[in-house]
C-alpha positions as CSV (number, residue, x, y, z in Angstrom):
1,M,-47.0,-0.7,-40.3
2,K,-44.3,-1.5,-42.4
3,R,-46.2,-0.8,-45.2
4,T,-47.2,2.4,-46.8
5,Q,-50.5,3.0,-48.0
6,N,-50.0,2.4,-51.4
7,E,-48.6,-0.9,-50.6
8,K,-51.5,-1.7,-48.6
9,I,-53.5,-1.1,-51.6
10,L,-51.1,-3.2,-54.1
11,Q,-51.7,-6.2,-52.1
12,M,-56.0,-5.8,-52.4
13,K,-55.5,-8.2,-55.7
14,S,-58.4,-10.1,-57.2
15,E,-58.4,-13.1,-55.1
16,T,-58.4,-11.2,-51.9
17,L,-61.0,-11.4,-50.0
18,V,-62.3,-8.2,-48.1
19,V,-64.2,-8.7,-44.5
20,G,-65.5,-6.1,-42.4
21,I,-66.8,-6.7,-39.1
22,D,-68.7,-4.4,-36.7
23,V,-68.0,-5.6,-33.7
24,G,-70.5,-5.4,-30.6
25,K,-70.1,-7.3,-27.0
26,D,-72.2,-10.1,-28.1
27,T,-73.3,-9.9,-31.8
28,H,-70.8,-9.0,-34.6
29,Y,-72.1,-8.1,-38.2
30,S,-70.0,-8.5,-40.9
31,R,-70.1,-7.8,-45.1
32,A,-68.0,-9.0,-47.9
33,I,-66.4,-7.2,-51.0
34,D,-63.5,-7.9,-53.5
35,N,-60.7,-5.3,-54.3
36,R,-63.3,-3.4,-56.4
37,G,-65.7,-2.6,-54.1
38,V,-67.9,-4.8,-55.3
39,E,-70.1,-6.6,-52.4
40,L,-69.8,-10.2,-52.0
41,G,-72.8,-12.4,-50.4
42,K,-75.6,-11.2,-48.1
43,L,-75.3,-9.5,-44.4
44,L,-74.0,-12.0,-41.7
45,R,-75.3,-11.7,-38.0
46,F,-73.1,-14.2,-36.1
47,S,-73.0,-14.4,-32.0
48,N,-70.1,-14.4,-30.0
49,T,-69.2,-17.6,-29.1
50,K,-67.5,-20.6,-30.5
51,Q,-71.1,-21.3,-33.0
52,G,-71.0,-17.7,-33.8
53,Y,-66.9,-18.2,-35.0
54,E,-67.9,-21.3,-37.0
55,A,-70.5,-19.7,-38.7
56,L,-67.9,-16.9,-40.0
57,D,-65.5,-19.5,-40.8
58,S,-68.0,-21.0,-43.1
59,W,-69.5,-17.9,-44.0
60,M,-66.0,-16.7,-46.0
61,Q,-65.1,-19.9,-46.6
62,K,-68.8,-20.1,-49.0
63,I,-67.5,-16.8,-50.5
64,M,-64.1,-17.5,-51.0
65,Q,-64.8,-20.4,-52.7
66,E,-68.1,-18.8,-55.2
67,H,-65.8,-16.0,-56.2
68,G,-62.3,-17.7,-56.7
69,K,-60.6,-16.4,-53.5
70,T,-57.2,-17.5,-52.2
71,E,-57.1,-15.4,-49.1
72,A,-58.6,-12.7,-46.7
73,I,-58.2,-9.8,-44.9
74,V,-60.5,-8.8,-42.1
75,G,-61.0,-5.1,-40.6
76,F,-63.0,-4.0,-37.9
77,E,-62.8,-0.9,-35.2
78,P,-60.9,-1.4,-32.1
79,T,-64.2,-1.1,-29.9
80,G,-62.9,-1.6,-26.4
81,H,-61.3,-5.4,-25.6
82,Y,-64.8,-6.8,-27.5
83,W,-62.6,-7.8,-30.2
84,F,-60.0,-9.3,-28.7
85,T,-61.3,-13.4,-28.8
86,L,-62.6,-12.5,-32.1
87,G,-59.0,-11.3,-33.1
88,D,-57.6,-14.1,-31.9
89,H,-59.7,-16.6,-33.2
90,L,-59.3,-15.2,-36.9
91,Q,-55.7,-14.7,-36.2
92,K,-55.2,-18.4,-35.8
93,E,-57.1,-18.9,-39.0
94,G,-54.5,-17.4,-41.2
95,H,-56.4,-14.3,-41.8
96,R,-54.5,-10.9,-41.6
97,L,-56.3,-8.3,-39.6
98,G,-56.5,-5.0,-40.0
99,I,-57.9,-2.0,-37.4
100,V,-59.5,1.1,-38.8
101,N,-59.6,4.1,-37.0
102,P,-63.7,5.1,-35.6
103,F,-63.6,8.2,-36.5
104,H,-62.2,7.5,-40.1
105,V,-65.3,5.1,-40.2
106,K,-67.4,8.0,-38.9
107,C,-66.4,10.3,-41.8
108,A,-67.0,7.8,-44.7
109,R,-70.3,6.4,-43.5
110,E,-72.3,9.2,-45.5
111,L,-70.0,8.2,-48.7
112,D,-72.9,5.9,-50.0
113,D,-76.2,7.4,-49.5
114,N,-75.5,10.9,-48.0
115,S,-77.0,10.0,-45.1
116,P,-75.1,10.0,-41.8
117,T,-77.6,7.3,-40.6
118,K,-75.3,4.8,-38.3
119,N,-76.7,1.0,-38.1
120,D,-75.4,-2.3,-38.3
121,R,-75.7,-3.3,-41.3
122,K,-74.0,0.0,-43.0
123,D,-71.1,0.0,-40.4
124,P,-69.4,-3.2,-41.5
125,K,-69.1,-2.3,-45.5
126,T,-67.8,1.2,-44.8
127,I,-65.1,-0.2,-42.5
128,A,-64.7,-3.2,-45.5
129,M,-64.3,0.0,-47.7
130,L,-61.8,1.4,-45.5
131,V,-59.7,-1.4,-46.2
132,K,-59.7,-2.4,-49.3
133,D,-58.6,1.6,-49.9
134,G,-55.3,0.6,-47.2
135,R,-56.9,2.8,-44.8
136,Y,-55.8,0.7,-41.7
137,R,-53.2,-0.1,-39.8
138,D,-52.2,-3.8,-38.9
139,V,-52.7,-5.6,-36.2
140,Y,-50.2,-6.8,-33.9
141,I,-51.3,-9.7,-30.9
142,P,-48.4,-10.4,-29.4
143,E,-47.8,-14.1,-28.4
144,D,-46.0,-16.2,-25.6
145,L,-43.6,-13.7,-23.1
146,F,-44.9,-10.7,-25.0
147,Q,-48.5,-11.7,-24.3
148,E,-47.4,-12.3,-20.6
149,L,-45.8,-9.3,-19.9
150,R,-48.6,-7.1,-21.6
151,E,-51.3,-8.8,-19.2
152,A,-48.8,-8.2,-16.0
153,V,-48.3,-4.5,-16.6
154,I,-52.0,-4.1,-17.2
155,E,-52.3,-5.6,-13.6
156,R,-50.4,-4.0,-12.1
157,E,-51.4,-0.9,-13.3
158,R,-54.5,-1.8,-11.6
159,L,-53.4,-2.7,-8.8
160,L,-51.9,0.9,-8.5
161,E,-55.3,2.3,-9.3
162,Q,-56.7,0.3,-6.5
163,E,-53.7,1.5,-3.9
164,I,-54.2,5.1,-4.5
165,A,-57.7,4.9,-4.6
166,L,-57.3,3.5,-0.5
167,S,-54.6,5.7,0.4
168,N,-56.7,8.6,-0.5
169,Q,-59.6,7.3,1.7
170,V,-57.0,6.5,4.2
171,I,-56.1,10.6,4.2
172,R,-59.9,11.6,3.7
173,W,-60.4,9.4,7.0
174,L,-57.5,11.4,9.1
175,D,-58.7,14.4,7.7
176,I,-62.0,13.8,9.3
177,R,-60.8,11.9,12.3
178,F,-57.0,13.2,13.2
179,P,-56.2,16.1,11.0
180,E,-53.3,16.9,12.9
181,F,-51.5,13.4,12.3
182,N,-50.4,14.6,8.8
183,E,-48.4,17.3,11.2
184,V,-46.4,14.2,12.7
185,F,-46.3,12.3,10.0
186,K,-44.8,13.0,6.5
187,D,-46.7,9.9,5.2
188,W,-49.5,8.0,6.7
189,S,-48.1,4.6,5.4
190,G,-44.6,4.9,6.7
191,T,-43.6,2.4,9.8
192,A,-44.4,4.6,12.7
193,A,-46.8,6.0,11.1
194,W,-48.7,2.8,10.3
195,L,-47.9,1.5,13.3
196,T,-49.8,4.2,15.2
197,L,-52.6,3.8,12.9
198,K,-53.0,0.4,13.7
199,S,-53.1,0.7,17.6
200,Y,-53.9,3.9,18.0
201,P,-56.0,5.3,15.4
202,T,-57.9,8.1,17.9
203,P,-56.5,11.0,19.2
204,A,-57.9,9.6,22.1
205,K,-56.4,6.5,22.2
206,V,-53.2,8.0,21.4
207,M,-53.5,10.2,24.5
208,A,-54.7,7.3,26.6
209,A,-50.9,5.5,25.4
210,G,-49.0,8.1,26.4
211,V,-45.3,8.3,25.4
212,K,-44.3,5.1,26.5
213,G,-46.8,3.3,25.0
214,I,-46.7,4.6,21.8
215,V,-42.7,3.9,22.0
216,D,-43.2,0.4,23.2
217,T,-45.6,0.1,20.2
218,W,-42.9,1.6,17.3
219,R,-40.0,-0.6,18.7
220,K,-41.8,-3.5,17.9
221,G,-41.1,-2.8,14.0
222,M,-38.4,0.1,14.1
223,K,-34.9,0.1,15.7
224,K,-34.8,3.0,16.7
225,P,-38.2,5.1,17.7
226,S,-37.7,8.9,18.0
227,H,-39.1,9.9,21.6
228,K,-39.2,13.5,20.4
229,K,-41.9,12.3,17.3
230,A,-43.9,10.8,20.2
231,E,-44.5,13.5,22.4
232,R,-45.3,15.7,19.4
233,L,-47.6,13.2,18.5
234,I,-49.3,13.6,22.1
235,K,-49.4,17.0,22.0
236,A,-51.1,17.0,18.1
237,A,-53.4,14.5,19.5
238,S,-54.2,17.2,22.7
239,E,-55.6,19.8,20.4
240,S,-56.8,17.6,18.0
241,I,-60.4,19.1,16.2
242,G,-60.9,15.7,15.0
243,R,-64.4,14.5,14.8
244,M,-65.3,11.8,17.8
245,A,-68.7,10.7,17.2
246,G,-68.8,7.7,15.8
247,S,-65.6,6.8,16.3
248,E,-66.2,2.6,16.7
249,A,-67.0,2.1,13.7
250,A,-65.0,5.1,12.2
251,E,-62.0,2.6,13.2
252,A,-63.2,-0.2,11.9
253,S,-63.6,1.3,8.7
254,L,-60.2,2.8,8.8
255,Q,-58.6,-0.9,9.7
256,N,-60.6,-2.2,7.2
257,L,-58.8,-0.1,4.2
258,M,-55.4,-0.4,6.0
259,T,-55.9,-4.6,5.9
260,Q,-57.2,-4.0,1.9
261,Y,-54.0,-1.6,1.1
262,E,-51.6,-3.9,2.6
263,L,-53.1,-6.8,0.4
264,I,-52.8,-4.7,-2.5
265,K,-49.0,-3.5,-2.1
266,Q,-48.8,-7.4,-1.7
267,Q,-50.4,-8.3,-4.7
268,K,-48.9,-5.5,-6.6
269,R,-44.6,-6.8,-5.0
270,E,-45.7,-10.1,-6.6
271,I,-46.5,-8.6,-10.2
272,E,-43.9,-6.5,-10.1
273,S,-41.6,-9.8,-9.7
274,L,-43.5,-11.9,-12.2
275,M,-42.6,-9.0,-14.5
276,Q,-39.0,-9.1,-13.8
277,E,-39.2,-13.0,-14.3
278,L,-40.6,-12.6,-17.3
279,M,-38.1,-9.8,-18.6
280,L,-35.2,-12.5,-17.8
281,R,-37.0,-14.3,-20.4
282,I,-36.7,-12.3,-23.2
283,P,-33.8,-11.8,-25.3
284,N,-31.7,-8.6,-24.0
285,A,-34.5,-7.4,-22.1
286,S,-32.5,-7.6,-18.8
287,K,-29.8,-5.0,-20.3
288,L,-32.5,-2.6,-20.8
289,A,-32.2,-1.8,-16.6
290,A,-28.3,-0.6,-17.0
291,I,-29.8,2.4,-18.0
292,K,-29.6,4.7,-15.8
293,G,-33.0,6.0,-14.4
294,I,-34.8,2.9,-15.9
295,G,-35.9,0.4,-13.6
296,M,-37.0,-3.0,-14.1
297,V,-40.6,-2.3,-14.2
298,T,-40.5,1.0,-16.8
299,A,-38.5,-1.1,-19.0
300,A,-41.3,-3.6,-18.9
301,V,-43.8,-1.1,-19.8
302,I,-42.1,0.0,-22.9
303,V,-40.9,-3.6,-23.9
304,S,-44.6,-5.0,-23.4
305,E,-46.0,-2.2,-25.4
306,I,-43.1,-2.9,-28.3
307,G,-44.0,-6.1,-28.3
308,D,-40.7,-8.4,-30.8
309,I,-38.4,-5.6,-31.8
310,H,-37.8,-7.6,-34.5
311,R,-41.2,-6.3,-36.3
312,F,-39.7,-3.0,-36.5
313,Q,-37.2,-2.2,-39.2
314,D,-36.3,1.3,-38.3
315,P,-37.1,2.6,-34.4
316,R,-39.0,5.6,-36.1
317,Q,-41.6,3.1,-36.3
318,I,-41.5,2.5,-32.3
319,Q,-41.7,6.6,-32.4
320,K,-44.7,6.6,-34.5
321,M,-46.2,4.0,-32.7
322,A,-46.0,6.0,-29.6
323,G,-47.5,8.6,-31.1
324,L,-44.1,10.9,-30.6
325,S,-43.7,11.8,-34.7
326,L,-44.5,15.7,-35.2
327,R,-47.3,17.2,-36.8
328,E,-46.9,20.1,-38.5
329,N,-50.4,22.9,-38.0
330,S,-50.0,24.9,-41.0
331,S,-52.1,26.7,-43.9
332,G,-51.4,29.5,-46.0
333,R,-49.5,32.1,-44.8
334,H,-50.3,30.8,-41.0
335,K,-47.6,28.5,-39.5
336,G,-48.5,27.1,-36.3
337,K,-46.7,25.2,-33.3
338,T,-45.6,21.9,-35.0
339,T,-46.5,19.2,-32.0
340,I,-46.9,15.5,-31.2
341,S,-49.6,13.5,-33.2
342,K,-50.6,12.1,-30.0
343,R,-51.7,8.9,-32.0
344,G,-50.3,5.8,-31.2
345,R,-50.1,3.5,-27.8
346,K,-50.7,6.0,-24.9
347,R,-49.0,3.5,-22.4
348,L,-46.1,3.0,-24.1
349,R,-45.9,7.1,-24.4
350,E,-46.0,7.6,-21.0
351,G,-43.9,4.9,-20.3
352,L,-41.0,6.7,-22.1
353,F,-41.9,10.1,-20.8
354,R,-41.8,8.9,-17.3
355,G,-38.3,7.3,-18.0
356,I,-36.6,10.6,-19.3
357,I,-38.4,12.7,-16.5
358,T,-36.2,10.2,-13.9
359,M,-33.1,10.0,-15.9
360,L,-32.7,13.5,-16.4
361,A,-32.4,13.7,-12.7
362,T,-30.0,11.1,-12.6
363,N,-28.4,9.8,-16.2
364,Q,-25.4,11.9,-16.4
365,E,-25.6,11.0,-20.6
366,F,-29.4,12.3,-20.7
367,R,-28.7,15.1,-18.4
368,V,-26.0,16.8,-20.6
369,M,-28.1,16.3,-24.0
370,H,-31.2,17.9,-22.2
371,Q,-28.7,21.3,-21.4
372,K,-27.0,21.1,-25.0
373,N,-30.7,21.0,-26.6
374,L,-31.9,23.8,-24.3
375,T,-28.9,26.3,-25.0
376,R,-27.3,25.5,-28.4
377,E,-27.2,28.7,-30.3
378,K,-29.4,27.5,-33.4
379,N,-32.5,26.6,-33.2
380,P,-32.7,26.5,-29.2
381,L,-35.8,23.5,-27.8
382,T,-38.0,24.6,-25.0
383,K,-37.6,22.1,-22.0
384,M,-40.9,19.6,-23.2
385,E,-39.6,20.3,-26.9
386,S,-35.9,18.8,-25.9
387,I,-38.0,15.6,-23.6
388,I,-39.7,14.4,-26.8
389,A,-36.5,14.5,-28.5
390,L,-34.8,12.5,-25.7
391,C,-37.5,10.1,-25.9
392,G,-36.7,9.3,-29.5
393,K,-32.9,8.9,-28.2
394,L,-34.2,6.8,-26.1
395,I,-36.0,4.4,-28.1
396,R,-33.2,4.5,-30.5
397,V,-30.4,3.3,-28.0
398,M,-33.3,1.0,-26.5
399,Y,-33.9,-0.2,-30.2
400,V,-29.8,-1.3,-30.5
401,I,-29.9,-3.2,-27.0
402,L,-32.4,-5.2,-28.0
403,T,-31.8,-6.2,-31.5
404,K,-28.5,-6.4,-31.5
405,G,-27.8,-7.5,-27.9
406,H,-24.9,-4.8,-27.1
407,D,-24.9,-3.8,-23.2
408,Y,-25.3,-0.2,-22.2
409,D,-22.5,1.8,-22.5
410,A,-22.4,5.6,-21.1
411,N,-18.8,6.5,-21.8
412,K,-19.9,5.6,-25.6
413,M,-22.8,8.1,-25.3
414,M,-20.5,10.9,-24.0
415,N,-17.8,10.3,-26.8
416,D,-20.4,10.2,-29.4
417,M,-21.6,13.2,-28.2
418,N,-18.7,15.3,-28.2
419,R,-18.2,13.8,-31.4
420,S,-21.2,15.5,-33.2
421,M,-21.1,18.9,-31.1
422,K,-17.3,19.5,-32.6
423,A,-18.4,18.6,-36.0
424,A,-21.8,20.8,-35.5
């Protein structure tokens, strides 16, 4: 990531072995070339097992000894999660790793035989040739705390998806069985609504309980239950058009959904607690929470995607990794709009974007910068352009905090901004 294509090409020396691997679920295929593109050795087919990895190591060592190679770089396509264990093994063996773009492989496939044929023998050589030409990006496999944090973030996303899915199923149940329920309660998972659904999920049971029964139930989990809301609930139940047939099985279904929802919420709280603990163990990471509008979860998402901050020499590298670098669309006399590339880590880009959206509502400094971007005399930005620019600013602020350990200073941000405005 810190090297240009020319620098990558210059690293391909006469003693460098370039290996291309076509990664599969159960079986991988590999071919090897030298720095000029001459193929060395025969195609290797090996399994995704310890024995297969040992076969790969022996195959590479034999070729390196026969042809006087002292180092190796291994390239492959990022085929889902199938390359994770292989990547870990190759990294432990001390080999450099490179990921090639699947689109580049598709485009370069016809160069050798002028045929769009795709097979397990052809692809590994295409991958190796792209690596030889410097058309790859370095692989970063986070270790220790950063890997722990990334796994925790992924797990939280999985739990959040399940939480949303269960919530939608409960809403569907209410639309069928008790559609008037949402007119009384804004959120079905709120305390009063939850207690009601647990004890009186159908209109018939609500009416049977009466105002007193409902208020007594709410009092178990609330300090001041509302009699007026209980009366509104009784009235809504008396006028309900909800389906009544099959209510016994439907109630069991609702209780199952709510039990699963409660379990998912608890698991999400536990994983968020783990994320917070991991953030406290990463140097300077906890200081990011001092940025108003950036919560611990958002900070954890961003840090987990960045990994070790010291592998970057400039915050613009992080901006490019997030897919926020600008892409020009012009040809001849036509000049199209300049947009962001969106080539990079999607989770990092989304974390920055959501963080800025929250900050525009709560962070005075960034809100002032946003207004300045929208109203400046020369080249005013649109709202989205300003948000993208602020994402870059947030990256720079985080970079300084994580690398130098400085505390976030809102006053300094405002003073620096005022000085820049006067200079302009």
